[in-house]
matplotlib code that plots the C-alpha trace (Angstrom):
import matplotlib.pyplot as plt

x = [92.2, 94.3, 97.0, 100.5, 102.0, 104.9, 107.2, 110.7, 111.6, 114.5, 114.5, 116.9, 115.7, 115.1, 112.5, 110.8, 107.6, 107.9, 105.0, 104.7, 106.9, 105.4, 104.9, 105.2, 106.0, 109.6, 108.4, 106.5, 109.5, 112.4, 113.3, 115.2, 117.9, 120.3, 124.1, 126.1, 128.2, 131.8, 133.9, 137.2, 138.8, 137.9, 139.9, 142.9, 145.4, 144.1, 140.9, 137.4, 136.3, 133.8, 131.7, 131.4, 128.6, 131.1, 132.2, 128.8, 129.8, 133.6, 133.8, 130.3, 129.8, 126.7, 128.2, 130.6, 132.5, 135.8, 136.4, 139.8, 138.9, 139.0, 138.0, 137.9, 134.3, 131.9, 129.3, 126.0, 127.4, 125.6, 127.5, 126.6, 125.5, 126.4, 122.7, 122.2, 121.4, 122.6, 121.3, 122.7, 120.7, 122.0, 123.7, 124.1, 121.4, 118.4, 120.0, 123.2, 121.3, 119.2, 121.7, 122.0, 124.7, 124.5, 126.9, 128.2, 130.9, 129.8, 131.0, 131.5, 130.5, 127.9, 128.6, 126.3, 124.2, 123.5, 120.0, 120.4, 117.8, 117.6, 115.4, 113.4, 114.9, 112.7, 114.8, 118.3, 120.3, 122.2, 119.0, 117.4, 120.4, 120.2, 116.4, 116.6, 119.4, 117.6, 114.3, 111.1, 112.5, 115.4, 112.9, 110.7, 113.6, 114.7, 111.2, 111.1, 114.5, 114.0, 116.1, 117.7, 121.5, 121.6, 118.9, 117.8, 116.2, 114.7, 113.6, 110.0, 110.7, 112.2, 109.4, 106.8, 108.8, 107.3, 109.5, 108.7, 110.6, 110.6, 111.2, 114.4, 116.3, 115.6, 116.7, 119.9, 120.7, 120.0, 122.3, 125.1, 124.9, 125.1, 128.0, 129.9, 129.3, 130.5, 133.6, 134.4, 133.9, 136.1, 138.8, 138.8, 138.7, 141.8, 143.5, 142.6, 143.9, 147.2, 147.6, 146.9, 149.4, 152.0, 151.5, 151.9, 155.1, 156.5, 155.5, 157.6, 160.6, 160.6, 160.5, 162.9, 161.9, 161.7, 165.2, 166.6, 167.4, 167.5, 164.9, 165.7, 164.6, 165.5, 165.4, 168.7, 170.9, 169.9, 171.9, 172.7, 170.7, 167.3, 167.0, 165.3, 162.5, 159.3, 155.8, 156.0, 159.0, 156.8, 153.3, 151.5, 148.5, 145.0, 141.6, 138.6, 135.5, 132.1, 129.2, 125.5, 123.4, 121.7, 125.1, 125.7, 124.4, 125.2, 128.1, 131.8, 133.4, 133.9, 136.3, 135.0, 136.4, 134.6, 136.6, 139.8, 138.7, 137.1, 139.6, 143.1, 143.8, 141.5, 140.6, 138.0, 135.6, 135.5, 134.5, 130.8, 130.1, 129.3, 129.1, 128.0, 130.6, 131.9, 134.8, 136.9, 136.1, 136.8, 140.2, 141.0, 140.2, 141.3, 143.1, 145.4, 147.7, 149.8, 148.1, 147.6, 144.3, 144.1, 141.1, 140.9, 138.4, 137.6, 135.9, 138.9, 142.7, 143.4, 141.7, 143.2, 144.9, 144.1, 145.4, 145.1, 146.5, 144.8, 146.2, 144.0, 146.3, 143.8, 140.7, 140.9, 138.4, 137.7, 138.0, 135.7, 135.2, 136.9, 139.6, 143.1, 144.8, 148.5, 149.2, 152.3, 155.2, 158.2, 158.7, 157.8, 156.2, 152.5, 152.2, 155.3, 154.0, 150.6, 152.3, 155.0, 152.2, 150.7, 153.8, 153.8, 156.5, 154.7, 151.2, 152.5, 153.7, 150.4, 148.3, 150.5, 149.7, 145.9, 143.8, 140.2, 137.7, 134.5, 136.1, 139.8, 141.4, 144.7, 146.0, 148.0, 150.9, 151.3, 151.2, 153.8, 156.3, 155.9, 159.4, 159.8, 162.6, 162.7, 165.1, 165.8, 163.0, 164.0, 163.7, 160.5, 158.9, 160.1, 158.5, 155.4, 154.9, 155.4, 152.7, 150.4, 150.5, 149.9, 146.9, 145.4, 145.6, 144.0, 141.3, 140.7, 140.3, 138.0, 135.8, 135.6, 134.6, 131.9, 130.5, 130.5, 128.8, 126.2, 125.7, 125.1, 122.5, 120.8, 120.6, 119.4, 116.6, 115.5, 116.1, 114.0, 110.4]
y = [88.5, 91.1, 89.6, 90.8, 92.9, 91.4, 94.3, 94.1, 96.3, 97.8, 98.9, 100.7, 104.3, 103.7, 101.0, 102.7, 103.1, 99.9, 98.1, 94.6, 91.6, 88.8, 85.3, 82.2, 78.5, 77.8, 75.1, 77.7, 80.0, 77.5, 74.2, 71.5, 69.0, 66.7, 66.8, 63.9, 61.9, 62.8, 62.1, 63.2, 60.1, 61.6, 64.9, 65.6, 68.5, 69.9, 69.4, 70.7, 72.6, 70.8, 71.6, 68.6, 68.7, 68.5, 72.0, 73.2, 72.1, 72.7, 75.9, 77.4, 80.8, 82.5, 83.0, 80.6, 82.5, 80.6, 76.8, 75.2, 71.5, 69.6, 66.3, 64.6, 65.1, 62.1, 61.7, 63.3, 65.6, 68.9, 72.1, 75.5, 78.4, 80.9, 81.3, 78.2, 77.9, 74.6, 73.0, 69.8, 66.7, 64.8, 65.6, 64.6, 67.0, 68.8, 72.1, 71.4, 70.5, 73.7, 76.0, 77.3, 78.8, 80.7, 79.5, 82.5, 80.8, 79.2, 75.8, 74.2, 70.6, 70.2, 67.0, 64.4, 64.9, 68.5, 69.8, 72.2, 75.0, 77.2, 80.2, 82.2, 85.4, 87.4, 85.9, 86.8, 83.7, 85.4, 86.8, 83.3, 81.6, 84.1, 83.7, 79.9, 79.9, 81.8, 82.5, 80.7, 79.1, 77.5, 76.2, 74.8, 73.0, 71.6, 70.2, 68.6, 66.9, 63.1, 60.4, 59.2, 58.7, 60.7, 63.2, 63.9, 66.7, 66.2, 68.4, 67.8, 69.0, 72.2, 72.9, 73.4, 76.1, 79.5, 82.3, 85.9, 88.4, 92.0, 93.0, 92.0, 95.3, 95.3, 91.6, 92.5, 95.4, 93.2, 90.5, 93.0, 94.5, 91.2, 90.0, 93.2, 92.3, 88.8, 90.1, 92.3, 89.4, 87.2, 89.8, 90.0, 86.2, 86.0, 88.6, 86.7, 83.4, 85.0, 86.3, 82.8, 81.2, 83.9, 83.1, 79.4, 80.1, 82.3, 79.6, 77.1, 79.4, 81.2, 78.0, 75.0, 72.3, 68.7, 67.5, 71.0, 73.4, 76.7, 78.4, 79.2, 82.9, 85.0, 88.6, 90.5, 90.1, 86.5, 83.4, 80.0, 76.9, 77.1, 75.3, 71.9, 71.4, 69.5, 71.1, 69.5, 71.7, 74.8, 73.7, 71.8, 70.0, 69.4, 68.5, 70.8, 70.2, 69.0, 70.6, 70.0, 71.6, 74.1, 75.6, 77.0, 80.3, 82.6, 83.3, 83.7, 83.3, 79.8, 78.7, 75.9, 74.1, 76.6, 79.4, 77.5, 77.0, 80.3, 82.9, 83.9, 84.3, 83.9, 87.1, 87.6, 89.6, 86.9, 84.1, 83.4, 80.8, 81.4, 79.0, 79.3, 77.6, 77.9, 80.2, 77.0, 75.6, 78.9, 79.0, 75.3, 75.8, 79.3, 80.3, 83.3, 85.1, 82.9, 79.6, 77.2, 75.6, 72.3, 70.6, 67.3, 65.5, 66.0, 64.3, 64.2, 63.6, 67.0, 68.8, 66.6, 68.7, 72.1, 74.8, 78.4, 80.8, 83.0, 86.5, 88.6, 89.9, 91.2, 89.0, 85.3, 82.8, 79.1, 76.1, 73.2, 69.7, 68.6, 71.2, 70.5, 73.6, 73.9, 76.2, 78.3, 77.1, 78.6, 81.7, 82.0, 84.6, 83.6, 84.9, 83.0, 79.8, 80.1, 79.9, 77.4, 75.0, 75.6, 74.5, 71.2, 69.5, 70.2, 69.4, 66.2, 65.1, 65.9, 64.2, 61.1, 60.5, 61.0, 57.9, 56.9, 56.1, 58.1, 60.5, 61.4, 62.1, 63.5, 63.2, 65.2, 62.7, 62.7, 66.5, 66.8, 64.8, 66.9, 68.2, 71.9, 74.3, 77.9, 80.8, 83.4, 85.6, 88.6, 86.5, 84.9, 88.3, 89.5, 86.5, 86.7, 90.4, 89.7, 87.0, 89.1, 91.9, 89.3, 87.9, 91.4, 91.8, 88.5, 89.3, 92.7, 91.0, 88.3, 91.0, 92.8, 89.6, 88.9, 92.4, 92.0, 88.6, 90.0, 93.0, 90.7, 88.7, 91.9, 93.2, 89.8, 89.8, 93.3, 93.2, 90.1, 89.4]
z = [96.4, 94.6, 92.4, 93.1, 90.3, 88.4, 88.9, 90.6, 93.6, 91.8, 88.2, 85.9, 85.2, 81.5, 82.3, 85.3, 83.4, 81.4, 83.2, 84.4, 83.4, 81.3, 82.5, 80.4, 80.6, 79.7, 77.3, 75.4, 74.8, 74.4, 72.9, 74.8, 73.9, 75.8, 75.6, 74.2, 76.7, 77.1, 80.3, 81.7, 80.1, 76.7, 77.3, 75.1, 75.2, 71.9, 70.0, 70.0, 73.2, 75.3, 78.4, 80.8, 83.3, 86.2, 85.4, 86.7, 90.1, 90.2, 88.3, 88.2, 86.4, 85.2, 81.7, 80.0, 77.4, 77.6, 77.6, 78.2, 78.0, 74.7, 73.1, 69.7, 68.6, 68.2, 65.5, 66.4, 69.1, 70.0, 69.4, 70.9, 68.9, 71.7, 72.8, 75.0, 78.6, 80.2, 83.4, 84.9, 84.3, 87.3, 90.6, 94.2, 95.7, 94.4, 95.5, 93.5, 90.3, 90.3, 88.6, 85.1, 82.9, 79.7, 77.0, 75.1, 73.1, 69.8, 68.4, 71.8, 72.4, 75.0, 77.0, 78.5, 81.6, 80.5, 79.7, 76.8, 76.6, 73.5, 74.2, 71.7, 70.4, 72.9, 75.8, 76.7, 77.7, 80.5, 82.0, 81.8, 83.4, 86.3, 86.6, 86.8, 89.3, 92.0, 93.8, 92.9, 89.7, 91.6, 94.2, 91.5, 89.9, 93.2, 93.8, 90.4, 90.9, 91.2, 92.8, 96.0, 95.8, 92.5, 91.5, 87.9, 85.9, 82.5, 79.7, 80.6, 84.2, 82.8, 80.3, 83.0, 84.9, 85.0, 83.6, 84.5, 82.3, 81.0, 77.4, 75.8, 76.3, 80.0, 80.2, 78.5, 80.9, 83.9, 82.5, 81.7, 85.1, 86.9, 84.7, 85.6, 89.3, 88.6, 86.9, 89.9, 92.3, 90.2, 90.2, 94.0, 94.2, 92.1, 94.2, 97.4, 95.9, 94.9, 98.4, 99.8, 97.4, 98.3, 102.0, 101.4, 99.5, 102.3, 104.9, 102.8, 102.6, 106.0, 108.1, 107.8, 105.4, 106.6, 107.7, 107.8, 110.6, 108.7, 106.4, 102.8, 103.3, 106.3, 107.3, 107.2, 110.2, 111.2, 110.6, 112.1, 112.9, 114.6, 118.0, 118.0, 120.6, 121.0, 121.6, 125.1, 125.9, 125.4, 126.2, 128.9, 127.4, 128.9, 127.5, 127.7, 129.8, 128.7, 130.4, 130.4, 127.7, 130.0, 130.9, 127.4, 125.9, 128.8, 131.2, 130.3, 126.9, 125.8, 123.0, 120.8, 117.7, 115.5, 117.0, 116.1, 112.5, 111.7, 112.9, 111.8, 115.6, 118.5, 120.4, 123.1, 120.9, 118.2, 120.6, 120.0, 122.7, 126.4, 129.3, 132.9, 135.1, 138.6, 139.5, 140.2, 136.7, 135.0, 136.6, 135.8, 132.1, 131.6, 128.4, 128.4, 126.0, 123.9, 124.7, 121.7, 121.1, 119.1, 117.5, 119.3, 117.1, 113.4, 110.5, 108.2, 108.6, 106.9, 109.8, 112.5, 115.2, 113.5, 115.8, 116.6, 119.2, 121.8, 121.5, 123.8, 126.6, 129.1, 128.9, 129.6, 128.3, 128.9, 126.5, 126.2, 124.8, 121.6, 122.3, 123.7, 125.2, 125.1, 128.0, 127.6, 129.9, 128.0, 125.9, 122.2, 120.1, 119.7, 116.1, 115.1, 116.8, 115.0, 111.6, 112.6, 113.4, 109.9, 108.1, 106.2, 108.3, 111.5, 110.1, 108.7, 112.1, 113.8, 111.1, 111.1, 114.8, 114.4, 114.8, 114.2, 111.4, 111.7, 114.1, 113.7, 117.1, 118.3, 121.8, 124.3, 124.3, 120.5, 120.4, 123.1, 121.0, 117.8, 116.8, 116.0, 115.3, 116.7, 116.1, 118.8, 120.0, 117.8, 114.7, 115.9, 116.4, 113.0, 111.3, 113.4, 112.6, 108.9, 108.7, 110.9, 108.3, 105.5, 107.4, 107.8, 104.0, 103.5, 106.0, 104.3, 100.9, 102.4, 103.8, 100.5, 98.8, 101.4, 100.9, 97.1, 97.3, 99.7, 97.4, 94.4, 96.3, 97.4, 93.8, 92.5, 95.0, 93.9, 90.2, 89.6, 90.2]

ax = plt.figure().add_subplot(projection="3d")
ax.plot(x, y, z, "-o")
ax.set_aspect("equal")
plt.show()
């Protein structure tokens, strides 16, 4: 059987004729150590920079070149030279533990539960971190991870991993290219996060705070108290239907909890589910423009009663189990209502009425008593249009991020053997 050549699908032009990559055991091209234990309790405002293993899960990056956590150093601690690769020594799942980061910053303390890999000069740490965090190497690390409630990786597990790499200059170019992609992704992530924070700030200022009847920020020309109502004044509530398994997958569009959670607004074309029901059932459970859909059952209190609004004017859909529909019975602007329901005072009321342990449930009766405040229709429409524009910006940035992340994964699959 002919052995597959160790050549990537995509290669930089300067290395097009460089030949096959070399294969070696990690233990033959690197030495291993174990970080010394520090915990969150050891952190101080100023001191020696330290990398705790938890950072690998909460703030993972391929290259660590800035550290903002500090401790008072202990005797016998391990300091970075700026050429290490670190891999978690323990974690909750084999998949979580199978990641690596290159430490570019020297004189940083390397905390406990970290495997410290020091590669030979023929290996670029960034390339090695990328190699270990993907493909066959990641799968191999996952297989070697031992444990039940907590899984572990040891230096001996790492030493037997196969490393396939080109000459150092090609490694360096691959690492530099992937880091530039990471920087671009990080830049878009920050832009997206800023927009999200800005939206939350506007939600807090453009809707009345708890105990108040006027918002702190208003469009010019509007004044006076907002009118107090309950959701029951505007909506008639009903639970969705539960059909048999064979009814799903074909028929008319069917709104599920996932449609509530995964869309800025619910429109006909974004609804994924279909269900085959009678004309009578379709009419009884129809959702039309402006109706509000609530998540009836969730796993956490934070998600209890999460809502969304159906804003497709011409094409009705139906709603199913685990969904409560608030059918519109009085006038309001749907885009205003969507964001009113996302404000902290309203969410707090909904969450406070939720009940359950394993499954957190909200009911029609409790939703109907939720107190809200509304301005006149002109002001509602102004506010609704403002947030609709902001949501479009957020959606655009989210799509750019998704494309960049997909592009990175495509390059990784082609640049590595």
